[in-house]
MDTraj code that builds the backbone (N, CA, C; nanometers):
import mdtraj as md
import numpy as np

residues = "UNK UNK UNK UNK UNK UNK UNK UNK UNK UNK UNK UNK UNK UNK UNK UNK UNK UNK UNK UNK UNK UNK UNK UNK UNK UNK UNK UNK UNK UNK UNK UNK UNK UNK UNK UNK UNK UNK UNK UNK UNK UNK UNK UNK UNK UNK UNK UNK UNK UNK UNK UNK UNK UNK UNK UNK UNK UNK UNK UNK UNK UNK UNK UNK UNK UNK UNK UNK UNK UNK UNK UNK UNK UNK UNK UNK".split()
xyz = np.array([
    [26.8439, 6.1651, 18.1384],
    [26.8510, 6.0209, 18.1348],
    [26.9934, 5.9709, 18.1579],
    [27.0906, 6.0585, 18.1382],
    [27.2302, 6.0192, 18.1562],
    [27.2740, 6.0317, 18.3024],
    [27.1926, 6.0949, 18.3842],
    [27.2350, 6.1227, 18.5200],
    [27.1529, 6.0469, 18.6236],
    [27.1304, 5.9192, 18.5977],
    [27.0630, 5.8321, 18.6937],
    [27.1511, 5.7098, 18.7165],
    [27.1135, 5.6303, 18.8114],
    [27.1879, 5.5071, 18.8384],
    [27.1535, 5.3962, 18.7397],
    [27.0466, 5.4144, 18.6643],
    [27.0041, 5.3139, 18.5672],
    [27.0877, 5.3252, 18.4396],
    [27.1271, 5.2108, 18.3851],
    [27.2026, 5.2106, 18.2592],
    [27.1107, 5.2508, 18.1453],
    [27.1555, 5.3426, 18.0625],
    [27.0773, 5.3876, 17.9472],
    [27.1133, 5.3008, 17.8273],
    [27.0151, 5.2294, 17.7768],
    [27.0343, 5.1464, 17.6583],
    [26.9504, 5.2044, 17.5457],
    [27.0163, 5.2389, 17.4357],
    [26.9465, 5.2934, 17.3201],
    [26.9220, 5.1830, 17.2186],
    [26.7963, 5.1656, 17.1806],
    [26.7677, 5.0801, 17.0665],
    [26.8111, 5.1548, 16.9412],
    [26.8435, 5.0856, 16.8351],
    [26.8947, 5.1489, 16.7137],
    [26.7889, 5.1420, 16.6044],
    [26.7407, 5.2576, 16.5584],
    [26.6341, 5.2647, 16.4583],
    [26.6865, 5.3177, 16.3263],
    [26.6290, 5.2676, 16.2188],
    [26.6691, 5.3106, 16.0847],
    [26.5516, 5.3619, 16.0029],
    [26.4299, 5.3449, 16.0550],
    [26.3103, 5.3976, 15.9892],
    [26.1986, 5.4060, 16.0929],
    [26.0829, 5.4532, 16.0511],
    [25.9716, 5.4723, 16.1442],
    [25.9269, 5.3396, 16.2042],
    [25.9163, 5.2358, 16.1243],
    [25.8687, 5.1070, 16.1752],
    [25.9631, 5.0519, 16.2817],
    [26.0942, 5.0579, 16.2570],
    [26.1882, 5.0075, 16.3576],
    [26.1821, 5.0919, 16.4848],
    [26.1633, 5.2216, 16.4713],
    [26.1536, 5.3098, 16.5880],
    [26.0285, 5.2775, 16.6698],
    [25.9167, 5.2613, 16.6038],
    [25.7927, 5.2293, 16.6741],
    [25.8012, 5.0919, 16.7413],
    [25.8682, 4.9975, 16.6778],
    [25.8854, 4.8652, 16.7366],
    [25.9704, 4.8742, 16.8630],
    [26.0792, 4.9493, 16.8577],
    [26.1645, 4.9659, 16.9760],
    [26.0882, 5.0338, 17.0889],
    [26.0075, 5.1317, 17.0544],
    [25.9250, 5.1978, 17.1558],
    [25.8275, 5.0957, 17.2165],
    [25.7659, 5.0146, 17.1332],
    [25.6728, 4.9110, 17.1795],
    [25.7421, 4.8106, 17.2726],
    [25.8680, 4.7820, 17.2455],
    [25.9442, 4.6886, 17.3293],
    [25.9796, 4.7473, 17.4653],
    [25.9614, 4.8777, 17.4819],
    [25.9850, 4.9393, 17.6112],
    [26.1120, 5.0200, 17.6253],
    [26.1828, 5.0414, 17.5149],
    [26.3016, 5.1268, 17.5233],
    [26.2596, 5.2663, 17.5667],
    [26.3416, 5.3287, 17.6497],
    [26.3126, 5.4643, 17.6965],
    [26.3680, 5.5693, 17.6019],
    [26.4588, 5.5284, 17.5143],
    [26.5185, 5.6183, 17.4158],
    [26.5724, 5.5331, 17.3015],
    [26.5862, 5.5951, 17.1859],
    [26.6456, 5.5263, 17.0716],
    [26.7494, 5.6162, 17.0073],
    [26.8408, 5.5543, 16.9380],
    [26.9373, 5.6256, 16.8560],
    [26.9105, 5.5893, 16.7108],
    [26.9457, 5.6760, 16.6226],
    [26.9338, 5.6427, 16.4809],
    [27.0696, 5.5955, 16.4305],
    [27.0687, 5.5218, 16.3230],
    [27.1911, 5.4735, 16.2617],
    [27.2026, 5.5309, 16.1214],
    [27.3071, 5.6065, 16.0962],
    [27.3226, 5.6643, 15.9626],
    [27.3416, 5.5553, 15.8580],
    [27.4101, 5.4473, 15.8932],
    [27.4282, 5.3376, 15.7977],
    [27.2939, 5.2730, 15.7650],
    [27.2105, 5.2533, 15.8657],
    [27.0784, 5.1951, 15.8439],
    [26.9882, 5.2853, 15.7628],
    [26.9910, 5.4142, 15.7935],
    [26.9096, 5.5095, 15.7176],
    [26.9577, 5.5152, 15.5732],
    [27.0892, 5.5155, 15.5537],
    [27.1432, 5.5156, 15.4175],
    [27.0929, 5.3937, 15.3410],
    [27.0949, 5.2773, 15.4050],
    [27.0497, 5.1545, 15.3386],
    [26.9020, 5.1631, 15.3012],
    [26.8198, 5.2147, 15.3918],
    [26.6766, 5.2301, 15.3631],
    [26.6561, 5.3216, 15.2424],
    [26.7405, 5.4221, 15.2302],
    [26.7284, 5.5177, 15.1198],
    [26.8010, 5.4719, 14.9933],
    [26.8619, 5.3531, 14.9975],
    [26.9257, 5.2975, 14.8787],
    [27.0716, 5.3336, 14.8592],
    [27.1364, 5.3815, 14.9654],
    [27.2772, 5.4189, 14.9577],
    [27.3621, 5.3208, 15.0376],
    [27.4866, 5.3009, 14.9974],
    [27.5782, 5.2282, 15.0855],
    [27.6224, 5.3227, 15.1978],
    [27.6738, 5.2670, 15.3044],
    [27.7276, 5.3510, 15.4111],
    [27.8519, 5.4221, 15.3584],
    [27.8730, 5.5433, 15.4006],
    [27.9946, 5.6125, 15.3573],
    [27.9714, 5.7537, 15.3087],
    [27.8760, 5.8229, 15.3691],
    [27.8544, 5.9649, 15.3423],
    [27.8109, 5.9938, 15.1989],
    [27.7262, 5.9080, 15.1419],
    [27.6755, 5.9317, 15.0073],
    [27.5361, 5.9929, 15.0071],
    [27.4569, 5.9717, 15.1132],
    [27.3267, 6.0374, 15.1205],
    [27.3475, 6.1809, 15.1678],
    [27.2542, 6.2659, 15.1363],
    [27.2665, 6.4061, 15.1772],
    [27.2261, 6.4227, 15.3234],
    [27.2743, 6.5283, 15.3832],
    [27.2368, 6.5606, 15.5207],
    [27.0862, 6.5824, 15.5278],
    [27.0281, 6.6411, 15.4233],
    [26.8842, 6.6656, 15.4205],
    [26.8066, 6.5337, 15.4226],
    [26.8533, 6.4341, 15.3483],
    [26.7866, 6.3036, 15.3487],
    [26.7977, 6.2377, 15.4852],
    [26.9162, 6.2435, 15.5441],
    [26.9373, 6.1856, 15.6760],
    [26.8472, 6.2543, 15.7781],
    [26.8495, 6.3856, 15.7796],
    [26.7684, 6.4618, 15.8755],
    [26.6193, 6.4410, 15.8517],
    [26.5809, 6.4257, 15.7270],
    [26.4407, 6.4004, 15.6964],
    [26.3917, 6.2715, 15.7605],
    [26.4713, 6.1658, 15.7516],
    [26.4328, 6.0389, 15.8135],
    [26.4337, 6.0512, 15.9652],
    [26.5312, 6.1201, 16.0204],
    [26.5357, 6.1405, 16.1655],
    [26.4122, 6.2172, 16.2115],
    [26.3705, 6.3179, 16.1351],
    [26.2497, 6.3932, 16.1706],
    [26.1263, 6.3040, 16.1681],
    [26.1174, 6.2159, 16.0689],
    [26.0038, 6.1239, 16.0616],
    [26.0030, 6.0295, 16.1822],
    [26.1215, 5.9797, 16.2170],
    [26.1333, 5.8901, 16.3320],
    [26.0915, 5.9632, 16.4591],
    [26.1454, 6.0810, 16.4821],
    [26.1154, 6.1572, 16.6040],
    [25.9674, 6.1920, 16.6134],
    [25.9045, 6.2186, 16.5007],
    [25.7620, 6.2528, 16.5004],
    [25.6738, 6.1310, 16.5277],
    [25.7269, 6.0119, 16.5030],
    [25.6467, 5.8894, 16.5135],
    [25.6470, 5.8269, 16.6528],
    [25.7409, 5.8675, 16.7385],
    [25.7523, 5.8062, 16.8709],
    [25.7394, 5.9117, 16.9801],
    [25.7143, 5.8650, 17.1012],
    [25.7015, 5.9583, 17.2146],
    [25.8243, 5.9527, 17.3065],
    [25.9222, 5.8669, 17.2712],
    [26.0440, 5.8565, 17.3510],
    [26.1546, 5.9444, 17.2914],
    [26.2611, 5.9611, 17.3663],
    [26.3728, 6.0447, 17.3209],
    [26.4458, 5.9796, 17.2035],
    [26.4962, 6.0643, 17.1130],
    [26.5695, 6.0170, 16.9963],
    [26.7048, 6.0876, 16.9898],
    [26.8119, 6.0099, 16.9797],
    [26.9463, 6.0627, 16.9572],
    [26.9824, 6.0345, 16.8120],
    [27.0234, 6.1374, 16.7392],
    [27.0448, 6.1219, 16.5953],
    [27.1927, 6.1081, 16.5600],
    [27.2214, 6.0068, 16.4780],
    [27.3531, 5.9913, 16.4160],
    [27.3432, 6.0563, 16.2794],
    [27.4043, 6.1721, 16.2651],
    [27.3992, 6.2443, 16.1381],
    [27.5289, 6.2173, 16.0640],
    [27.5186, 6.1429, 15.9563],
    [27.6358, 6.1070, 15.8769],
    [27.7084, 6.2322, 15.8321],
    [27.8369, 6.2383, 15.8580],
    [27.9214, 6.3523, 15.8215],
    [27.8732, 6.4831, 15.8845],
    [27.7930, 6.4707, 15.9897],
    [27.7369, 6.5903, 16.0512],
    [27.8113, 6.6277, 16.1758],
])
top = md.Topology()
chain = top.add_chain()
for i, resn in enumerate(residues, 1):
    res = top.add_residue(resn, chain, resSeq=i)
    for name in ("N", "CA", "C"):
        top.add_atom(name, md.element.get_by_symbol(name[0]), res)
traj = md.Trajectory(xyz[None], top)
């Protein structure tokens, strides 16, 4: 997707619902936001959630959509 003449725009997802909505809107790929995922899990941004929690949400997002997902892994 990076090697075409078309500009790649990633929608930013923080949970399954936001990811599915971005897919519905027609995005060809999405990125995750560690700050958004932290907020959904009840943490402030700043590397307070565990890598396992972050990856768990990313796995749920990736399993819920059929488009490509780029993951922002906090402190990863």
